[in-house]
LOLUMZA-900607 format. One record per residue (C-alpha): residue number from 1; x, y, z. Coordinates in steps of 0.05 Angstrom, whole numbers, plus 5000, padded with zeros to 4 digits. Each point is the difference from the previous one (the first is absolute). Example, Ala and Ser with C-alpha at 12.3 -4.5 7.8 and 13.67 -1.06 7.14 Angstrom:
<seq 1 x 5246 y 4910 z 5156> $
<seq 2 x 5027 y 5069 z 4987> $
//
This chain:
<seq 1 x 5065 y 5275 z 4658> $
<seq 2 x 5055 y 4985 z 4955> $
<seq 3 x 5031 y 4930 z 5005> $
<seq 4 x 5065 y 5024 z 5015> $
<seq 5 x 4977 y 5040 z 5057> $
<seq 6 x 4963 y 4936 z 5030> $
<seq 7 x 5062 y 4960 z 4990> $
<seq 8 x 5045 y 5054 z 5036> $
<seq 9 x 4951 y 5004 z 5058> $
<seq 10 x 5000 y 4924 z 5010> $
<seq 11 x 5075 y 4991 z 4997> $
<seq 12 x 5001 y 5057 z 5051> $
<seq 13 x 4952 y 4965 z 5042> $
<seq 14 x 5035 y 4933 z 5002> $
<seq 15 x 5069 y 5036 z 5013> $
<seq 16 x 4967 y 5045 z 5055> $
<seq 17 x 4967 y 4942 z 5033> $
<seq 18 x 5061 y 4954 z 4999> $
<seq 19 x 5038 y 5055 z 5035> $
<seq 20 x 4947 y 5008 z 5052> $
<seq 21 x 4999 y 4925 z 5013> $
<seq 22 x 5079 y 5001 z 5006> $
<seq 23 x 4999 y 5056 z 5050> $
<seq 24 x 4940 y 4984 z 5043> $
<seq 25 x 4943 y 4962 z 4968> $
<seq 26 x 4957 y 4992 z 5059> $
<seq 27 x 5001 y 5080 z 5013> $
<seq 28 x 4984 y 5013 z 4929> $
<seq 29 x 4938 y 4946 z 4996> $
<seq 30 x 4969 y 5031 z 5066> $
<seq 31 x 5036 y 5064 z 5023> $
<seq 32 x 4970 y 5003 z 5071> $
<seq 33 x 5070 y 4977 z 5031> $
<seq 34 x 5071 y 4996 z 4979> $
<seq 35 x 5012 y 4929 z 5024> $
<seq 36 x 4954 y 4943 z 4999> $
<seq 37 x 5007 y 4936 z 5035> $
<seq 38 x 4967 y 4938 z 4961> $
<seq 39 x 4945 y 4996 z 5050> $
<seq 40 x 4983 y 5074 z 4995> $
<seq 41 x 5004 y 4999 z 4924> $
<seq 42 x 4963 y 4942 z 4988> $
<seq 43 x 4946 y 5018 z 5051> $
<seq 44 x 4988 y 5069 z 4964> $
<seq 45 x 4981 y 4955 z 4940> $
<seq 46 x 4949 y 4962 z 5039> $
<seq 47 x 4968 y 5070 z 5024> $
<seq 48 x 4994 y 5016 z 4930> $
<seq 49 x 4967 y 4935 z 4985> $
<seq 50 x 4951 y 5009 z 5059> $
<seq 51 x 4984 y 5074 z 4980> $
<seq 52 x 4996 y 4996 z 4925> $
<seq 53 x 4982 y 4930 z 4986> $
<seq 54 x 4966 y 4963 z 5060> $
<seq 55 x 4959 y 5060 z 5009> $
<seq 56 x 4976 y 4998 z 4930> $
<seq 57 x 4984 y 4924 z 4987> $
<seq 58 x 4932 y 5012 z 4966> $
<seq 59 x 5039 y 5037 z 4944> $
<seq 60 x 5064 y 4961 z 5006> $
<seq 61 x 4975 y 4928 z 4998> $
<seq 62 x 4929 y 5008 z 4975> $
<seq 63 x 4977 y 4937 z 5035> $
<seq 64 x 5059 y 4957 z 4975> $
<seq 65 x 5043 y 4963 z 5055> $
<seq 66 x 5068 y 5038 z 5005> $
<seq 67 x 5040 y 4931 z 4999> $
<seq 68 x 4967 y 4993 z 4931> $
<seq 69 x 5023 y 5070 z 4972> $
<seq 70 x 5060 y 5017 z 4963> $
<seq 71 x 5018 y 5073 z 5008> $
<seq 72 x 5050 y 5051 z 4972> $
<seq 73 x 5046 y 5054 z 5036> $
<seq 74 x 5027 y 5056 z 4959> $
<seq 75 x 5061 y 5033 z 5028> $
<seq 76 x 5018 y 4944 z 5057> $
<seq 77 x 5061 y 5033 z 5020> $
<seq 78 x 5041 y 4957 z 5055> $
<seq 79 x 4933 y 4958 z 5011> $
<seq 80 x 4972 y 5038 z 5060> $
<seq 81 x 4926 y 4990 z 4973> $
<seq 82 x 5019 y 4938 z 4957> $
<seq 83 x 5014 y 4955 z 5062> $
<seq 84 x 4936 y 5019 z 5030> $
<seq 85 x 4956 y 4989 z 4934> $
<seq 86 x 5034 y 4932 z 4998> $
<seq 87 x 4975 y 4980 z 5070> $
<seq 88 x 4931 y 5016 z 4979> $
<seq 89 x 4990 y 4984 z 4927> $
<seq 90 x 5006 y 4931 z 4962> $
<seq 91 x 5051 y 5029 z 4947> $
<seq 92 x 5038 y 5065 z 4995> $
<seq 93 x 5037 y 5036 z 4942> $
<seq 94 x 5040 y 5064 z 5018> $
<seq 95 x 5045 y 5035 z 4952> $
<seq 96 x 5046 y 5059 z 5008> $
<seq 97 x 5045 y 5042 z 4960> $
<seq 98 x 5064 y 4995 z 5041> $
<seq 99 x 5050 y 4939 z 5000> $
<seq 100 x 5019 y 5014 z 5069> $
<seq 101 x 4929 y 5010 z 5026> $
<seq 102 x 4982 y 4933 z 4967> $
<seq 103 x 5054 y 4963 z 5036> $
<seq 104 x 4981 y 5026 z 5066> $
<seq 105 x 4926 y 4983 z 4986> $
<seq 106 x 5017 y 4928 z 4983> $
<seq 107 x 5039 y 4993 z 5063> $
<seq 108 x 4938 y 5028 z 5038> $
<seq 109 x 4955 y 4948 z 4973> $
<seq 110 x 5048 y 4941 z 5006> $
<seq 111 x 4960 y 4940 z 5032> $
<seq 112 x 4938 y 5023 z 4958> $
<seq 113 x 4993 y 4960 z 4942> $
<seq 114 x 4937 y 5030 z 4977> $
<seq 115 x 5037 y 5063 z 4979> $
<seq 116 x 5036 y 5021 z 4934> $
<seq 117 x 5044 y 5069 z 4999> $
<seq 118 x 5017 y 5026 z 4933> $
<seq 119 x 5044 y 5057 z 4976> $
<seq 120 x 4957 y 5038 z 4949> $
<seq 121 x 5019 y 5055 z 4948> $
<seq 122 x 4965 y 5053 z 5033> $
<seq 123 x 4935 y 5006 z 4962> $
<seq 124 x 4974 y 4933 z 4985> $
<seq 125 x 4992 y 4925 z 5021> $
<seq 126 x 5035 y 4964 z 4948> $
<seq 127 x 5045 y 4963 z 5051> $
<seq 128 x 4940 y 4972 z 5030> $
<seq 129 x 4970 y 4979 z 4937> $
<seq 130 x 5069 y 4971 z 4974> $
<seq 131 x 4999 y 4956 z 5067> $
<seq 132 x 4930 y 4980 z 4992> $
<seq 133 x 5011 y 4974 z 4924> $
<seq 134 x 5062 y 4966 z 5015> $
<seq 135 x 4966 y 4964 z 5055> $
<seq 136 x 4933 y 4983 z 4963> $
<seq 137 x 5015 y 5011 z 4929> $
<seq 138 x 5007 y 5059 z 4952> $
<seq 139 x 4929 y 5035 z 4996> $
<seq 140 x 4973 y 4969 z 5069> $
<seq 141 x 4959 y 5059 z 5035> $
<seq 142 x 5021 y 5025 z 5068> $
<seq 143 x 4948 y 5029 z 5035> $
<seq 144 x 4991 y 5033 z 5073> $
<seq 145 x 4948 y 5012 z 5046> $
<seq 146 x 5023 y 5062 z 5039> $
<seq 147 x 5059 y 5054 z 4983> $
<seq 148 x 5027 y 5043 z 5053> $
<seq 149 x 5050 y 5059 z 5003> $
<seq 150 x 5020 y 5046 z 5057> $
<seq 151 x 5049 y 5060 z 5002> $
<seq 152 x 5025 y 4986 z 4932> $
<seq 153 x 4966 y 5037 z 4947> $
<seq 154 x 5009 y 5065 z 5036> $
<seq 155 x 5078 y 4998 z 4982> $
<seq 156 x 4987 y 4985 z 4927> $
<seq 157 x 5019 y 5064 z 4960> $
<seq 158 x 4951 y 4982 z 4940> $
<seq 159 x 4926 y 4994 z 4986> $
<seq 160 x 5014 y 4957 z 4944> $
<seq 161 x 5042 y 4954 z 5038> $
<seq 162 x 4947 y 4993 z 5049> $
<seq 163 x 4947 y 4987 z 4953> $
<seq 164 x 5039 y 4946 z 4966> $
<seq 165 x 5004 y 4961 z 5065> $
<seq 166 x 4923 y 5013 z 5008> $
<seq 167 x 4984 y 4970 z 4928> $
<seq 168 x 5043 y 4939 z 5017> $
<seq 169 x 4968 y 4991 z 5065> $
<seq 170 x 4930 y 5000 z 4961> $
<seq 171 x 5027 y 4945 z 4952> $
<seq 172 x 5015 y 4956 z 5055> $
<seq 173 x 4943 y 5010 z 5051> $
<seq 174 x 4935 y 4954 z 4992> $
<seq 175 x 4937 y 5043 z 4980> $
<seq 176 x 4975 y 5036 z 5066> $
<seq 177 x 5058 y 4998 z 5043> $
<seq 178 x 5037 y 5053 z 5031> $
<seq 179 x 5063 y 5036 z 4995> $
<seq 180 x 5009 y 5047 z 5061> $
<seq 181 x 5060 y 5047 z 5000> $
<seq 182 x 5019 y 5069 z 5021> $
<seq 183 x 5026 y 5058 z 4959> $
<seq 184 x 5028 y 5069 z 5011> $
<seq 185 x 4941 y 5042 z 5014> $
<seq 186 x 5032 y 5068 z 5019> $
<seq 187 x 4994 y 5056 z 4954> $
<seq 188 x 5054 y 5039 z 5038> $
<seq 189 x 5055 y 4954 z 4977> $
<seq 190 x 5037 y 5019 z 4934> $
<seq 191 x 5045 y 4942 z 4984> $
<seq 192 x 5055 y 5009 z 4953> $
<seq 193 x 4992 y 4954 z 4937> $
<seq 194 x 5054 y 4953 z 5022> $
<seq 195 x 4987 y 5001 z 5080> $
<seq 196 x 4987 y 4931 z 5023> $
<seq 197 x 4986 y 5018 z 5071> $
<seq 198 x 4940 y 5050 z 4988> $
<seq 199 x 4952 y 4968 z 4949> $
<seq 200 x 4952 y 5040 z 4953> $
<seq 201 x 4935 y 5015 z 5033> $
<seq 202 x 4929 y 4981 z 4982> $
<seq 203 x 4936 y 5040 z 5009> $
<seq 204 x 4936 y 4960 z 5012> $
<seq 205 x 4985 y 5015 z 4929> $
<seq 206 x 5067 y 4972 z 4974> $
<seq 207 x 4985 y 4935 z 5042> $
<seq 208 x 4932 y 4991 z 4970> $
<seq 209 x 5020 y 5013 z 4930> $
<seq 210 x 5060 y 4953 z 5005> $
<seq 211 x 4949 y 4948 z 5027> $
<seq 212 x 4956 y 5006 z 4941> $
<seq 213 x 5055 y 4999 z 4948> $
<seq 214 x 5031 y 4937 z 5029> $
<seq 215 x 4930 y 4959 z 5008> $
<seq 216 x 4991 y 5008 z 5073> $
<seq 217 x 4945 y 5030 z 5048> $
<seq 218 x 5021 y 5052 z 5048> $
<seq 219 x 4954 y 4977 z 5056> $
<seq 220 x 5031 y 5029 z 5064> $
<seq 221 x 5053 y 5047 z 5015> $
<seq 222 x 5030 y 5029 z 5065> $
<seq 223 x 5048 y 5056 z 5017> $
<seq 224 x 4997 y 5036 z 4939> $
<seq 225 x 5044 y 5063 z 5003> $
<seq 226 x 5052 y 4963 z 5040> $
<seq 227 x 5066 y 4965 z 4991> $
<seq 228 x 4966 y 4929 z 5011> $
<seq 229 x 4941 y 5009 z 4955> $
<seq 230 x 4963 y 4930 z 5000> $
<seq 231 x 4964 y 4973 z 4937> $
<seq 232 x 4956 y 4939 z 4995> $
<seq 233 x 4995 y 4981 z 4923> $
<seq 234 x 4952 y 4942 z 4986> $
<seq 235 x 5011 y 4964 z 4935> $
<seq 236 x 4942 y 5005 z 4951> $
<seq 237 x 4986 y 4942 z 4956> $
<seq 238 x 5048 y 4993 z 4942> $
<seq 239 x 4961 y 5025 z 4935> $
<seq 240 x 4979 y 4943 z 4950> $
//
């Protein structure tokens, strides 16, 4: 895809998600209801933790103590899941493209000193790496033990942007670690090139081929063909 088109899409994503955060951030993060109390909103994050992480600890933790793990969340929105992750894992890094969403996420995790929330550029994790280098020195390697994303990539209008994230996560994950995430799986959707709500669809073949190109093994999948197509990408050993 042409660089100019990707740049335009990222600008549109940032603008649209800032606008959604301004209008009603919690609704656009979880569209189940128009108004969420703090208790309801954060409880929904705990439900995600229970259903998609605590029920899958053999793959997520692989024998590690969660309190010894460093984890990464892509597309944290208003901090709904970030807050739940912070109560379970040792260190949590979270990113979002929207400045307004990041502000809300940071408020959500006040009181959790083990969390860092960054506004990223929409297709890589440079903001995280810069923070790490400022803290530990240029060239210091940031490595995470688990990466997670839910209800995020199914809004992205470009396979190229999603694959850029996947490649970035490969660089940060320790060998053998899991990136568990969702993509748009419905072949019935016909997204517009600049639509930032209905993202590009992935077939099972698309998902498997992206895993191979980026150095992952697609070991499990769930709900192929649906809006919430879950993928388990395990990082293969890095080539020597």
